[in-house]
N, C-alpha and C positions, 0 to 999 in steps of 0.2 A: 707452318702453323695454319690451322683452319681459318678461313676468311672471317668467320663469325666469332672468333675468339680474340682476346687481347691479353698479352702478358707483358708487364713492364714494371720497372722499379720506380717507386714513388716515395715521397717523404710523408710519414705518418707519426705525429707526436714527436718530431725531432729525430726519428730513426728511419733510415732508408730500408724499405722492405719490398718484396716482390708481390704484386697484386695480379691476380688472374681473373679475367672475365670469360666464363665458359659459354659454350654455344647454347646451353639450356638456361642462361640467365642467372648465373651465380657469381658473385664477387667473393673471392677467397684470398686471404692473406694471413700471415702469422704476426700476432701482436702480443707475445708472451704465451699465447695459445692460438690454436687454429680458429680463425673467425670466418664465418660464411654469411653473406647477405643474399637473400633471394630477391631479385628485382621484381618479380611478379607479385609476391606477397608482402614483402617488407619495405621496398623502396617506393617512396611517394614521388620524389622528384630530385632535382639537383640544381645548384646554382654555381656560377663562376664568380669568385671574389679575387680579383687580381690574378695571381698565379696559382690560386687554390681552387679546388673543386669541393664544394660542400654537398654531401649526399644526405638528403632528408629522409628519414626512415622511421618505421615503427618496429620495435623488437620486443622479445620477451623481457619482462621486467628484470632489470638489474639495478642500475642507478639512473635516475632521471625522473622526469615528470610523467606521471601516468596520463594517458590520453583522457582529456576531460577531467582530470583530477580524480578519477575513480581508482579504487584499490584493486591491486592485482592486474592480471592480463598484460596488455601491451603498453609500451611507453614510447613517446616520441624521442628520437635521438639523432643527432647530427654526427656524421663521419667526415672528417676533413682529410682529403688527399692533396698532396702538392707534387704534381708531375715535375720532372727534372728538366723539361724543355717545353717551349711553346708548341712544338710539333706534337710532343707527347700529350700535352693538354688538349690540343685540338682533336687528336685521335680518340682520347678518352671521351670527350664530350660527344663526338660523332657516334661512337659505338653505344654509349649509354642512351642517347636520344633515339637512335634507330631501334634499339630493343624495346624501350618504353613505348614508342609509337606503335610497334608491332602488336602490342597487347590490346589495342582497340579501346583504350580508355577514353572516357568523355573529356573534352577540352572546354566545353561551354555548357553551362547548366542554367535553366530557369528554375528558381526556387520560390515556392510559396511558403510563407510562414504565417501561422495562425497565432497572433499575440494574445488571443483571449482564451485559447484552449487550455484544458487541464487546470492547473493552478497558475496560469499566466506566466509560465516559466520558459516559454518557447524562445523568447529573445535572449535570455541568459544562456540557454542550451546552445543556441546558434553561435553566440559570441565565444563561449568557452569551449565547446566541443566540436563544432562543425567548421566554422570559418578558418581556424588555424590549420586544420588538416587539408582543406581545399586549397589554401594558399601554398602550403608545402608541396602540393601536387600540381601547382601551376594551373589550376582550373579557374577559368573566368566564370563569373556567375552574375545573374541579374536577380536581385531579391525583391519580392513583391509581398507585402503584408496584406492579408485578407481583412476586409473591413465589415463583412456581413455574410450571412448565409447565401450560398450559391455564387459568391464572388469568384472563387476559383473556377467554377464551371463556366461562367461568362467569359473570363479571361482565356481559358483553354479553347473556347469556341473560335476566338478571333486571333490567337497568338500566331506570329510568324514562326513556324516550327523550323524553317530552314536555318535559323540563327543558332539553334541549340542541338546538343547531343543527348539531352535528357531533361525530364521534368522531375523535380524533387519536392516532396511535401514534408516540411518540418511541422508536424502536427500529430493528431491522432489519425484514425482511419478516415474520418469524414472528408478531409480535403482530397485524399486520393480518390474517393468515390466520386466527388464532384468533378475532378479532372477527367476520369474515365468517361463519365456521362457527357462532359463537354466535348471531348475528342470524338465521341461517337455521334454527336449531333452535327458535326461539320459536314460540309459537302464533300470534302476530301477525306472522309473518315477512314477509308481503307488504308491510306498512307499514314494518317495521323495516329491511329491506334498502335502503329508499330514503334512509336516513340518510346524509348525505355523510361520507366517510371521508378522513382525511388521514394522510400519513406524513412524518415528519421523520427524516432519517438519523442513526442513532446507532451502527450497527454499523460495524466497521472492516474494510477490505480492504487487504491488503499485496501489493505486487508485488516479486518478486525477479528480478533479471537475472543470467543466467549466460552471459556472452559474447554471442552473437547470439540467445540464447533468453530468453524472458520467460515466467515462470509466474505464474499468478493464484492467490492464496491466499485461499480463501473462509474467513471466520470467521462463525459463526452462519449465518443465511440471507441475509446480504448486504443490499444496498439496491437491488434490482432494480426495484421498482415506482417509487420516487421518482426513481431515475436515468432510467427510461424517460419519466416525466412531464417532468422538467426538460430532458432532452436533446431532447425533441420541439420545444422552443422555443429550443434553443441555450444554455441556462443551465447553469452548473456545478452538480454535485450537492453543495450546501451546505445546512446547516440553515437559514440565514437565507433563502435563496431558497425553500426548501420552506415555511417559515413564512409568507412573504409571499404565496405562492400560496393558502394557507389563508385568510389575512386578507382577501384580495381577493374570495374567495367564488366564483370561477368553478368550474364543475363539468363533469365528463366522465363519461359512462357507461362501465361496465366489464363485459365478459363474465365469467361465472362458469361453471366446468366442474363437473359432478357426476361423481365417480368412484364407480362402483357395483359392489358385489360382494355377491350375495345380497341381504340387507336392510340391509347396511352401506353408508353413504355418507360421502364426504369431499368438501368443497367447495374447489376449487382456483382461485386467481386468477393463479398465476405459471407453474408448470411441473410436468412429471412426467418422471422419468428412470429408465431401466433400462439396465444394462450399464455401460460404462466410467465415465460421469460419476457415476452413483450409487455405484459401487464406490469411486471416489476420495474422494468427498465423505463417505461414511459409514465405510468401513473404515479410513480414515486416522486415525480416532479412537483406534485402538490405539497410535498414536505421538504422542498428545497431549503426552507429556513432551518432545517435540522443539520444542514451541511452534509458531509459524506455519510453520516449515520442513517440517512433517509432510506437507503436501499436495504440496509440491514433490517431496519424497522419494518419496512414495507414487505420485504420478502417473508418475514415471519408472519405478518398479518395476512398475506395472500395464501400462505400455506395453511394457517390455522382456519381461515375462512375460505377454503379452497373452492375455486370455480372449475367447472367442466363445461366445455362448449360442444354443442351439437355441430355436426359437419361431416365432411368427407374429404379424403385425399385420394387422388389417383396418380399413378406413376408408371414409368417404364423402368423396370428394375435392371440393374447391371447384371452381367453374368454371375451366377452363384447366388443371386437373391430372388430367384423366380418363385420361391415358395411363399413369399410374404404376400398377404392379402388374397383377394379373390379375383379371378379373371373378369375383365370388363372390356368395353370398347372405348375408343377415344370419344370423349364427350365435350370437346372444347370448341366445336364449330361456332357456337354462339358468341364466343369471346371476341372474334373478329367482326362479328356482324351487328350485334346490338350496341346501343349507346348506354354505357354503364358509368358515365361521368357522375361524379358525386352530386347528388341532388341538393346538398347543403351549400354548394358553391353558386354564388350569384352569377359569376362569369366563368363557366367551365374552361379548363385549360385547353387551348387549341392544339390539335395534333400537328406534328411536324410534317413538312412537305418534302424534306430531304433528310439524309443521314442514314445511319445503320438501321436496318429494319428487323434485325434478329437473324438467327441461323436459318439457312435454307434447308429445312428438313421436313419430310413428309411424316406427320405424326399419326395419320390414320392407320397406317399399316404396321405399327409397332405393337408389341405385346404388352398392352396396358393391364394394370391390376389396381384394385381399389381396397381401401380400408375405411370403414365407417366409424364414426365417433360413438359416444362422446370422447373428447380429448382433454387432457390436462395441459399438454404442450405439444406443439409441432415446431420443429427447429430444423432448418436446412443450413448446411455449412459447406463452403467452398475451400476453406483452409482449416488447419487443425485448431488454431487458437482464436477465440473470440475476443480476447484481451490478454494482458500479460499473465494473469492468473486463472484463465478460463480455457481449459483444453476441452472444448465442446465436442470436437470430432477427431479423435486421435488418429484415425485411418485416412483422413482427408489428404488429397494430393493437389498440387497447384494446377496441374494440367493433365489429369487423367480422363477428362471428359465426363466426369460424374460429380454429382452433389451428394453429400452425406446427409441422410435423413435420420433425425433422432425423434422418436415418437414416445409419448407417455399417454396412455389411455386411462388407466385406473391405478391408483397407488395410494396405500394408507398414508396418513399424514406424517407419522414418525419415519416411515421408510422414505418418504419424499424429502423430509428434512435431512436425513442422512445422505440421500442421493445428491442433494444440492451441495453438500459440503465436500463431495468428491470431484467437483468440477475442476479443481486445480490440478488433478493428475489424470483425468480421463476415466477414473474408476466408475463413474456413473453408468457407463455403457454396459458394464457387467451385471447390472441389476436385472432381475427377472421382470421388473416393471417397465423396462426400456426396450424398445425395438430400434435396432440400429442397422441401417442398410444403405446401399448406394443406388442412386437413380440417375437417369440421363434426361428425363423430362418429368414434369410435375404439374398437377392441377390441384389448387386449393379451393374448396367450397366451404367458406366459413359460415357458422350459424350462431344461434343465440345461446346464452347460458342455460344450462339444464334446469337450474333452480329458479330462474327469472327470465321468462321469454321476452321481457321488454329490454333486457340488457344484451348488448353484443360485445365484441372484443376489439382488439387493436392488431393491425398487421404492420410489422416493423421490418425494414430491410436496411442493413448497413448504417444504422443510426437514424434513418429517415422514416418518419411515420407515413406509410403509404396510405393507410385507411384507418379511420376511427369510427367504430360502430356506435349505435345508439347507447346512451347511458355511460359512455366512457369519459375519461378526463378530457376536457376541452373538446368535446365531440362536435361543437359547433364551428370549430376552426376548419379552414379549407385544407384539403388534402389532395394529393396527386390522383388517388384512385378512390373508388367507392368500396364500401365493405361488402364485397361480392366476389364472385368467382374470378380467379386469376390463374394465369398459366405461366410456367417457367420452362424455358428451354436453354440449353447450354451450347456455347460455341467454344470448342476445345482450342486452347492456346491462342486465343484471339489477341490478348494484350501481352506486353513484355515488361518484366520487372528487372531492376538491378538486383543481383542476388549474390550471396557470399561465395557460391560456387557455380 
């Protein structure tokens, strides 16, 4: 018999049957029908209870309790084996442990939970959907509730990473972004950013139908990253599915964008928006008293009273996109040289003296191209989904070394309204009014509104307001950057995510 297999007779439900553990990690036995359990995908862990071995698993729904109480999909189920001798029990435990350990699964996790995100459901989601699965998988965890903005970033900067096999965020995308920025601001950033990161959805997204129109209501920063991960394998965006992906320990590299202005940096893993999308997302806050309907209301208002912004975008196109725009030379030298800190700040944010400084790439010798405004919207995406119902960039990949750029320069209002309703399936990129391309470096030079030169716009990245121009909502508030030229470069595969495959 092969050294990595085991075949033995055990007692199951009062009947002695033969159970085989194959070299490729399958448990097989006959229980009225042929039963197969795959250790890698279905088995979470096991426990010894006297002379019995209880195998904790998730299987296709038959009878049992669905993971997290959701309908359909997988269910948690225990399989109880009773070896016929102590030596048999010892050997089964040894072989099961050796195989599960060989999968490289995490054993210790640090978990951030945002109890205030979405509809304040994170605590319930964790207790009902996440904790039981982690306990079944024998994963130890430290749970830390965030208490304020940038709390997760501050903790990630000082966390003793040697104690953990991964960091998990039970939240929307915002906590993940904070963790990435915190890890990259550490002195040991090059080792820290290799820590696998997981996301379990806890932010809520609501869809409101109005006749034939459907509007997407973002709350918080959504669940774009975990939706992108789970959708890539056809799984629904549920906390239980995200938790299982973390337990199984598969990993996927993730591109990280460095947004640079002067000596100020922000690290982005999701998106950057300027124009219509940023205006709706941020300025609708003034109608928070309306509840979730505020974005529906403000989206219509912004489209009916459409703004266009003067400005220019320059980019290095990916292969196959060289025909977009006009040839130009690199015009970002001043970004590193001049002080463009926000003049509205009484105490400008001090630059870091250590940490990741961005990708080491010579931008001067690349084939830059430029497109001049006015623009209705400029949207950059690193992953396909901006939220559970917003497929902003259908062709985006996690680690292809490119950002997907979605541009709208001029669009009749009715066509724009129709275009916005197609965000849920990515159909908007087929519009003749949309330019969709991939870029590996990008410079944004934002300008004023075409109809009102005293009004500027908002620059939003990963839910963080990077800059508020003149005349915008809460424009007197401090921001990380000025409403001025900024540069984005990409470091391919810099971070690591827990992934379904």
